[in-house]
Structure formats: C-alpha cells, structure tokens
N, C-alpha and C positions, 0 to 999 in steps of 0.2 A: 918794717916801718922805721923811719928815722925820728926817734923820740925827741931829740934835742931840737931838730928843725921844726917839728910840730909845735913844741913849747914856745920856741922863738916866734913863730908866726902867729900863734894865738895871742901872745903878748903884744905883738905889733898890730894885730886886728883890734885889740882892746884900745890901743892908742888911736888908731885910725878912726874909730867911732866916737872918740872924744872922752874915753874913759881913762882913769889913772890906774894902771895895772899894779901900782904899789899901795893903793888904798886897801884898808881892811875889807875883807870880803872878796877881793879879786887877787890877792897876793898868791894864792895857791891855785887859782883858776887855770893857768896854762898847764900845770901838771895834771889836774883833774880832767881837763878836756882831752889831754893826750891819752890818759888811761882809758877814758870813754871811747875815743876813736879806735884805739887798739882792740877794745872789746867788740864794739858794734860793727867794725869793719874787718873782723878776723878772717872772714872768707876770702879777702883779697890776697891772703898769703898762699892760697891753694888754687890749683887748676881744678876743673871739673873731674879730670881723671884722678887727681890726688884725693879729692873728696870721696869719689867712688871707692877708692882703695881703703880709705879710713873707715868708711861706714858700709863696707860690702860684706858684712857677716851674713852668710846664708845658711839655710838648713835644707835638707832634702825635702822635696815635695811630699806631703803626707800621702800614704798609700790610699786613703779613702777619698782624697781630693781628686775630682775629675780633671783631666787635662782640659784646658780652656776655661776653667773657673777663675774668675778675677779676684785679685786681692785689692781691696778698696780701703783707704783711710781718709776720713773727712775731718774737717774743722781743725787742721793743724795751724795754730796761730804763729805768725812770724811778723817781723817788721823789717824794713829796709830803709835806704836813703836814696832819694831820686838823684841821679847823676847830673841832672840839669840845674837844680837849685840847691843841692845838698839838703833838701827838705825831707822830713820824715814821711815815709809811706807806712800807714798804721791800720789797725783793725783789719789786717790782712789774714784771710782764711784760705788755706790751700787744701784742695782735695786731690788725692793721687790714686790712680788705679793702674795695675799692670797685670798682664797674663803671665803667670810663672812659666818658665822654661826649664822644668825639672827641679827647680829649687826656689825657695822663698827667702826674702830678706827678713831679718829680725825686725819686728814692728817698730821698735824705737829707732832703728836706723833710718826708716823712712822720714820720721819727724826730724831727726838730726840732719839728714841731707837737705831738707827744706830750710831748716834754720841756718845751716852754714852757707847755702847758696844765696840766701837773703842778706847775709852779712857782708855785702859788697855795695859799692855805688852801682845802682841798677836802674833799669826801667822794668816795669812789671812784665812786659812782653818777653824780655830776655830772661827774667827770672823763671818764667814758666818753661822756656826752652832749656835753661840750665838744669832745672830739676828733672825734666824728662830725660835729658842726656845722662845725667848722673844715675837716675833710677835704672835706666836701660843698661848702662854698663855694669852697675853693681848687681843687678838681678840676672843679667844675661838674657833679658827679654827685649825684643824689638817693639813690643806692643805695650805702649804707655800712654796714659792720659793725665793731664794736669789742668785743674780749674783753679783760678785765683780770683778772689774778690777783695778789693781793698780801697781804703781812702788815702788820698795824697794831700799832704798839707800844702803843697804848692798850688793846690786848687781850693782847699778849704780855709786855710789861714791867711792867704795872700791872693793877689790877683783877683779872680772872679769871686772868691770867698763863698763858694757854694758848699755849705757844710753837709748837705745830704748827698752830694755826688759820690758814686761808687764806680770803680773801674773793674771790669770783668775781662779776664783773658782766658782763653782755652788753647791748650797745646795738645795735639794728637799725633801719635806716631804708630806706625805699623797698622794693625787691624783697627785701631781706634780712629784712623783717618776715614774709614768707609762704613763702619758698623755703628749705626745710630744707637742700638741698644747698649753697646759699650760706652759710647759718649754719655748716655743718660746716667750711667753709674756714678759719674763724678759730679753731676749737677746738684 
C-alpha cells in the first residue's frame, strides 16, 4: 500500500466534504485512517495461494478418526468492506467444514484463513469462494463447505436502511455439492 498517497487522499477527501483538515481533531486523521486501512485491508497484500501457505499448518489425521469424518468450525466472526460502497460488512459469522484428506488443519488456522480472506474489499459471495479455495489448498481436500451470514451497512445504514436484513451465502465444493447431509453440517 502507498501510505503517503492514502494520507494525501484522505486529507483531500476531508476538504472535499467541507472540513478543515488542519483543525484540532482532524490533524492526525489522515495518518490514523491510513493505519486503519492497512490493518483492515491487510488481506489485499496476499493471494489466496499465499494465505494458504501462511496458514497451511497441518497435522496427520488422528488414527481413531474415520476417513470421511468432517471437521466443522462454526461462528467464526469476521468483518469486511463492500467493494461497491466501501461500506462495512459486519456481524459476519462464518461456518466452515471440510473432509480431511489424510491431514487436518490446525484449528486456529481455519479462523485465521477466514479473517485474512475477509480483510479485502469484497462481496460476500466472493469471500465464501475465497475461503473455500484457501481451505481446500491448505488442507489438501477438495471437499469444502462455507456458510456466511452477515449484515451490510450499505443496506442497513444507507439506501434502503433495512437494519434487520441479513445476507446468507453458501459455497460448496467436492462432495459438499451433492451431499445434503454434508451441507447441513455448516448451517
């Protein structure tokens, strides 16, 4: 990210909306906004492949775990920003399931993958696809399901202002495409 350009444009935005960027309270705003952007959009620095490499720590499948048993993690909280309005997508809960292919991901890695994939300008549909792609590569499994439920401030705080609207997306790969019992694991 180009820090100086971001700071310059935040300062110009403040001017464009009629604010004085030199007044007390706004003097450090360009720098603060730049640091925030670097943090909340950190995922833009990495491709899905790079995220899979970063968080691809796996362990051998436990001997007592049957082949075909799913790993399911629910209620992973993330937030993102809508690429259409730069508006916050919030109260986002992600459920992920996959069928291990001889190895399992470290549990914290699943949550880290979801978090990093969300730290991009996104649409919820692509976020589900990105998470599924990264989980698939990191785990070595073609069988992945992702369920996301979230609120979008481009719907709740502006436009229609429907504060109760939730968006639900489901992404299925491999056996999750056709096996309803696997699909139900992430709902």
